[in-house]
C-alpha positions as CSV (number, residue, x, y, z in Angstrom):
1,X,-15.3,9.5,-19.9
2,X,-12.0,11.0,-18.6
3,X,-10.4,13.3,-21.3
4,X,-6.5,12.5,-21.4
5,X,-5.5,15.9,-22.5
6,X,-7.2,17.8,-19.8
7,X,-5.6,16.0,-17.0
8,X,-1.9,16.9,-18.3
9,X,-1.9,19.4,-15.4
10,X,-2.6,16.9,-12.8
11,X,0.4,14.8,-14.1
12,X,2.5,18.1,-14.3
13,X,1.6,18.7,-10.9
14,X,2.4,15.2,-9.3
15,X,5.8,15.3,-10.8
16,X,6.5,19.0,-9.2
17,X,5.5,17.2,-6.0
18,X,7.8,14.1,-6.7
19,X,10.6,16.2,-7.3
20,X,10.2,17.4,-3.5
21,X,10.3,14.0,-2.1
22,X,13.1,12.7,0.0
23,X,16.4,12.0,-1.5
24,X,19.2,9.6,-0.7
25,X,21.0,12.5,1.0
26,X,18.1,13.2,3.3
27,X,17.8,9.9,4.4
28,X,21.4,9.8,5.2
29,X,21.2,12.8,7.0
30,X,18.1,11.3,9.0
31,X,20.4,8.4,9.9
32,X,22.6,10.5,12.0
33,X,19.6,11.6,14.3
34,X,18.8,9.9,17.5
35,X,15.5,10.6,18.5
36,X,12.2,11.2,16.9
37,X,12.0,14.8,17.9
38,X,15.4,15.3,16.0
39,X,13.9,13.7,13.0
40,X,10.7,15.8,12.9
41,X,12.7,18.8,13.3
42,X,14.9,17.6,10.3
43,X,11.8,16.8,8.3
44,X,10.6,20.7,9.1
45,X,13.4,21.7,7.1
46,X,12.8,19.5,3.7
47,X,10.7,21.1,1.0
48,X,8.5,17.8,1.0
49,X,7.2,18.2,4.7
50,X,8.0,21.8,5.7
51,X,4.5,23.1,5.6
52,X,2.9,20.4,7.6
53,X,5.8,20.4,10.3
54,X,5.9,24.6,10.3
55,X,3.3,24.9,13.4
56,X,4.9,21.5,15.1
57,X,7.0,21.7,18.2
58,X,9.8,19.2,17.4
59,X,10.2,18.6,20.9
60,X,6.5,17.4,21.7
61,X,6.6,14.7,18.7
62,X,6.5,11.3,19.5
63,X,6.4,8.6,17.2
64,X,3.1,7.4,16.7
65,X,2.0,11.2,16.2
66,X,4.7,11.8,13.2
67,X,3.4,8.8,11.7
68,X,0.1,9.8,11.5
69,X,0.9,13.1,10.7
70,X,2.9,11.9,7.4
71,X,0.1,9.3,6.5
72,X,-2.4,12.1,6.8
73,X,-0.2,14.5,4.7
74,X,0.0,11.7,1.9
75,X,-3.8,11.4,2.1
76,X,-4.6,15.1,2.1
77,X,-2.0,15.4,-1.0
78,X,-4.0,12.5,-2.8
79,X,-7.2,14.4,-2.1
80,X,-6.1,17.6,-3.4
81,X,-4.9,16.2,-6.6
82,X,-8.1,14.4,-7.6
83,X,-10.0,17.9,-6.7
84,X,-7.6,19.6,-8.6
85,X,-9.2,18.7,-12.3
86,X,-12.4,17.2,-10.6
87,X,-11.0,13.6,-11.1
88,X,-13.0,12.7,-7.8
89,X,-16.0,13.1,-10.2
90,X,-14.4,9.7,-11.6
91,X,-15.1,6.6,-9.3
92,X,-11.9,5.3,-10.4
93,X,-10.1,8.0,-8.1
94,X,-11.7,6.7,-4.9
95,X,-8.8,3.8,-5.2
96,X,-7.0,5.0,-2.2
97,X,-10.4,5.7,-0.1
98,X,-11.4,1.8,-0.8
99,X,-7.9,0.8,-0.1
100,X,-7.8,2.4,3.4
101,X,-11.4,1.2,3.9
102,X,-10.2,-2.4,3.5
103,X,-7.3,-1.9,6.0
104,X,-9.5,-0.4,8.3
105,X,-12.2,-3.6,8.2
106,X,-9.2,-5.8,8.4
107,X,-7.9,-4.3,11.5
108,X,-11.3,-4.9,13.2
109,X,-11.4,-8.3,11.8
110,X,-7.8,-9.0,13.3
111,X,-8.8,-7.2,16.7
112,X,-12.0,-9.3,16.9
113,X,-10.3,-12.5,16.5
114,X,-7.7,-11.7,19.0
115,X,-10.2,-10.3,21.5
116,X,-8.3,-7.3,22.3
117,X,-9.7,-4.3,23.9
118,X,-10.7,-1.2,22.1
119,X,-7.4,0.4,21.7
120,X,-7.3,-0.1,18.1
121,X,-9.9,2.8,17.8
122,X,-6.7,4.8,18.2
123,X,-5.3,3.3,15.1
124,X,-8.5,4.2,13.0
125,X,-7.4,6.9,10.6
126,X,-9.6,9.8,11.4
127,X,-8.2,11.8,8.3
128,X,-10.7,9.5,6.1
129,X,-13.9,10.1,8.1
130,X,-14.8,12.8,5.9
131,X,-14.3,10.8,2.6
132,X,-15.9,7.5,3.5
133,X,-19.2,6.5,3.4
134,X,-18.6,3.7,6.3
135,X,-19.1,4.6,9.4
136,X,-15.7,3.7,11.1
137,X,-16.8,4.5,14.9
138,X,-20.3,2.5,14.3
139,X,-18.1,-0.5,12.9
140,X,-15.7,-0.3,15.7
141,X,-18.3,-1.4,18.1
142,X,-18.7,-5.1,16.7
143,X,-18.2,-7.5,19.3
144,X,-17.8,-10.5,16.6
145,X,-17.4,-11.1,12.9
146,X,-21.1,-11.7,12.6
147,X,-22.0,-8.3,14.1
148,X,-19.4,-6.6,11.5
149,X,-20.9,-8.1,8.8
150,X,-24.2,-6.8,9.9
151,X,-22.8,-3.4,10.3
152,X,-21.7,-3.6,6.8
153,X,-24.8,-4.3,5.5
154,X,-25.3,-1.8,2.3
155,X,-21.6,-1.7,1.7
156,X,-19.8,-3.3,-1.1
157,X,-17.8,-5.4,1.7
158,X,-21.1,-7.1,3.1
159,X,-21.7,-9.9,0.6
160,X,-17.6,-10.4,0.3
161,X,-17.2,-11.1,4.0
162,X,-20.8,-13.0,4.4
163,X,-19.3,-15.8,2.6
164,X,-16.3,-16.5,4.8
165,X,-17.1,-19.3,7.3
166,X,-16.9,-18.7,10.8
167,X,-14.9,-21.5,13.0
168,X,-16.1,-23.2,16.0
169,X,-14.6,-20.5,18.2
170,X,-16.3,-17.7,16.4
171,X,-13.2,-16.5,14.7
172,X,-12.6,-16.2,10.8
173,X,-9.6,-16.9,8.5
174,X,-8.0,-13.5,8.3
175,X,-6.1,-14.3,5.3
176,X,-9.0,-15.4,3.5
177,X,-10.9,-12.2,4.3
178,X,-7.9,-10.2,3.1
179,X,-7.9,-12.2,-0.6
180,X,-11.3,-11.7,-0.7
181,X,-11.5,-8.0,-0.2
182,X,-8.6,-7.3,-1.9
183,X,-9.6,-9.3,-5.0
184,X,-12.9,-7.5,-5.0
185,X,-10.6,-4.3,-4.6
186,X,-8.7,-4.9,-7.8
187,X,-11.8,-6.3,-9.4
188,X,-13.6,-3.3,-9.3
189,X,-11.0,-0.7,-10.0
190,X,-10.1,-2.6,-13.1
191,X,-13.7,-2.4,-14.2
192,X,-14.3,1.3,-13.4
193,X,-11.2,2.2,-15.4
194,X,-12.5,0.2,-18.3
195,X,-15.5,2.1,-17.8
196,X,-14.6,5.7,-17.4
197,X,-11.3,5.7,-19.7
198,X,-10.5,5.4,-23.7
199,X,-9.1,2.0,-24.2
200,X,-5.6,3.5,-24.6
201,X,-5.9,4.9,-21.0
202,X,-7.5,2.2,-19.8
203,X,-5.2,-0.6,-21.1
204,X,-2.3,0.7,-19.3
205,X,-4.6,1.3,-16.3
206,X,-5.2,-2.3,-16.2
207,X,-1.6,-3.4,-17.1
208,X,-0.4,-1.4,-13.9
209,X,-3.0,-2.9,-11.7
210,X,-2.4,-6.2,-13.0
211,X,1.4,-5.7,-12.3
212,X,0.6,-4.8,-8.7
213,X,-1.3,-8.1,-8.1
214,X,1.3,-9.9,-9.8
215,X,4.1,-8.5,-7.2
216,X,1.8,-8.9,-4.2
217,X,0.9,-12.8,-5.1
218,X,5.1,-13.2,-5.9
219,X,6.1,-11.9,-2.9
220,X,3.5,-13.6,-0.7
221,X,4.2,-16.8,-2.3
222,X,7.7,-16.4,-1.5
223,X,6.7,-15.7,2.2
224,X,4.5,-19.0,2.2
225,X,7.2,-21.2,1.0
226,X,10.4,-19.6,2.7
227,X,8.8,-19.5,6.3
228,X,5.6,-21.9,6.2
229,X,6.6,-24.2,3.8
230,X,3.5,-24.4,2.0
231,X,2.6,-26.4,-1.1
232,X,1.6,-25.2,-4.4
233,X,-1.8,-26.3,-4.0
234,X,-1.9,-24.1,-1.0
235,X,-0.4,-21.3,-2.5
236,X,-2.5,-21.2,-5.1
237,X,-5.7,-21.2,-2.6
238,X,-4.5,-17.8,-1.4
239,X,-3.7,-15.9,-4.3
240,X,-5.3,-13.3,-5.9
241,X,-6.8,-14.5,-9.4
242,X,-6.0,-11.5,-11.5
243,X,-2.7,-11.6,-13.4
244,X,-1.0,-10.2,-16.2
245,X,1.3,-13.6,-16.4
246,X,-1.1,-16.1,-15.2
247,X,0.3,-19.3,-16.6
248,X,4.2,-18.1,-15.6
249,X,3.0,-17.6,-11.9
250,X,1.7,-21.2,-11.9
251,X,5.3,-22.3,-12.6
252,X,6.4,-20.2,-10.1
253,X,4.2,-21.8,-7.4
254,X,5.1,-25.1,-8.0
255,X,8.9,-24.5,-7.1
256,X,10.0,-26.4,-4.2
257,X,12.4,-24.2,-2.5
258,X,13.1,-20.3,-1.7
259,X,16.2,-20.6,-3.7
260,X,14.3,-21.8,-6.8
261,X,11.8,-18.9,-6.6
262,X,14.8,-16.5,-6.6
263,X,16.1,-18.1,-9.8
264,X,12.7,-17.8,-11.1
265,X,12.7,-14.2,-10.3
266,X,16.1,-13.4,-11.7
267,X,15.1,-15.2,-14.8
268,X,11.7,-13.9,-15.6
269,X,11.3,-10.5,-13.6
270,X,14.4,-8.7,-13.9
271,X,15.5,-9.5,-10.2
272,X,19.3,-9.8,-11.6
273,X,20.7,-7.9,-8.7
274,X,19.3,-10.6,-6.0
275,X,21.9,-12.9,-5.0
276,X,20.7,-13.8,-1.9
277,X,17.2,-15.2,-0.7
278,X,17.5,-13.2,2.6
279,X,17.5,-10.0,0.5
280,X,14.8,-11.3,-1.7
281,X,12.0,-9.2,-0.5
282,X,14.2,-5.7,-0.6
283,X,15.2,-6.6,-3.9
284,X,11.5,-6.9,-4.9
285,X,10.2,-4.2,-3.5
286,X,13.1,-2.0,-5.3
287,X,11.9,-3.4,-8.6
288,X,8.4,-2.4,-8.0
289,X,9.8,1.1,-6.9
290,X,11.9,1.4,-9.9
291,X,8.3,0.5,-12.0
292,X,6.3,3.0,-10.2
293,X,8.8,5.7,-10.6
294,X,9.1,4.7,-14.3
295,X,5.2,5.9,-14.6
296,X,5.8,8.9,-12.8
297,X,7.8,10.4,-15.8
298,X,6.9,8.1,-18.8
299,X,3.4,8.3,-18.4
300,X,0.9,11.3,-19.4
301,X,-1.8,8.9,-18.3
302,X,-3.3,10.6,-14.9
303,X,-4.8,7.7,-13.6
304,X,-1.5,5.8,-13.9
305,X,0.4,8.5,-12.9
306,X,-1.3,9.1,-9.5
307,X,-2.1,5.5,-8.7
308,X,2.1,5.0,-8.9
309,X,2.5,8.4,-6.9
310,X,0.3,7.3,-3.9
311,X,2.4,4.0,-3.7
312,X,5.7,6.0,-4.0
313,X,4.4,8.1,-0.9
314,X,3.8,4.8,0.7
315,X,7.5,3.9,-0.1
316,X,8.5,7.3,1.3
317,X,6.8,7.1,4.6
318,X,7.9,3.5,5.3
319,X,11.5,4.6,5.1
320,X,10.8,7.2,7.5
321,X,9.4,4.8,9.6
322,X,12.2,2.1,9.1
323,X,14.8,4.9,10.2
324,X,12.7,5.5,13.3
325,X,12.3,2.1,14.2
326,X,16.1,1.3,13.4
327,X,17.2,4.3,15.8
328,X,14.8,3.4,18.6
329,X,16.4,-0.5,18.8
330,X,20.1,0.9,18.2
331,X,20.1,-0.8,14.4
332,X,23.6,0.0,12.5
333,X,22.8,2.8,10.1
334,X,24.6,1.4,7.2
335,X,22.1,-1.6,7.4
336,X,18.9,0.6,7.4
337,X,20.3,2.7,4.6
338,X,20.9,-0.5,2.6
339,X,17.2,-1.7,3.1
340,X,15.2,1.8,2.1
341,X,14.1,2.6,-1.1
342,X,15.1,6.0,-2.7
343,X,12.8,8.3,-4.5
């Protein structure tokens, strides 16, 4: 069981790192750059990324390399924080490793379904190899879904995917695979939190994780309604059935239009600054961002603060990637700036 007092140093360390994360002014400055090398050079001057960029020649940096470098830095930071006070001895703190494992498996399933060549090997995150029990290279050799599930035998993912039915053409429902894998993921980390932490800690962890699921269900339901006009029954079928607000969400799924969903979110989820369905997803992401930042500075619970911090790191790199993509396609810098999330 984790002693809450013993992890205060980890919370302080996370807050110190968070204080170095990119600011509104940093992003504004990045939007004046016109190429990936210029962005790389700018990042090398920031407190957040100067150490990982110090031995890199910005003129040789391309988009894929920079994205991998930043993602690796986020992962390495998470590993260092877990090792700092031996939090990695507690199974709960494998949450980011398990999340990346699931993303890798889903990437492989998508590749098998679409029949693409093995170029996806380049996208597998090599930095996780020393921290995962999965043999990603061996898994990447699977030619069909049955072979993939066979190669996953002995892992927590085997039984989950074994129950997914095959279509006549040998493909599987990717969305169903994702729902089952993420349901298992959240179920496991909730159980691990309840087993490892005192009630005062585990209660906060469970509420936070369920809020994460509720957000995911809300945004996925909106997409299903707005883009595919799914019925309430179809939406419910694709949701993760773990929630802080299950009954309220049932009423949300029953709504007939995206506009009604926007009104519901404004009423129940403090989305009062959203007036246009076209920016609803950005508004929801901002609300999640505010919630995560609240955890960083209001909680003294290391599991909560670290879980929130890793997601804020994801937001930060997503902002950088969004800026790079916008520059690549000549998007108006003002539009880009209005759609990023500030740490």
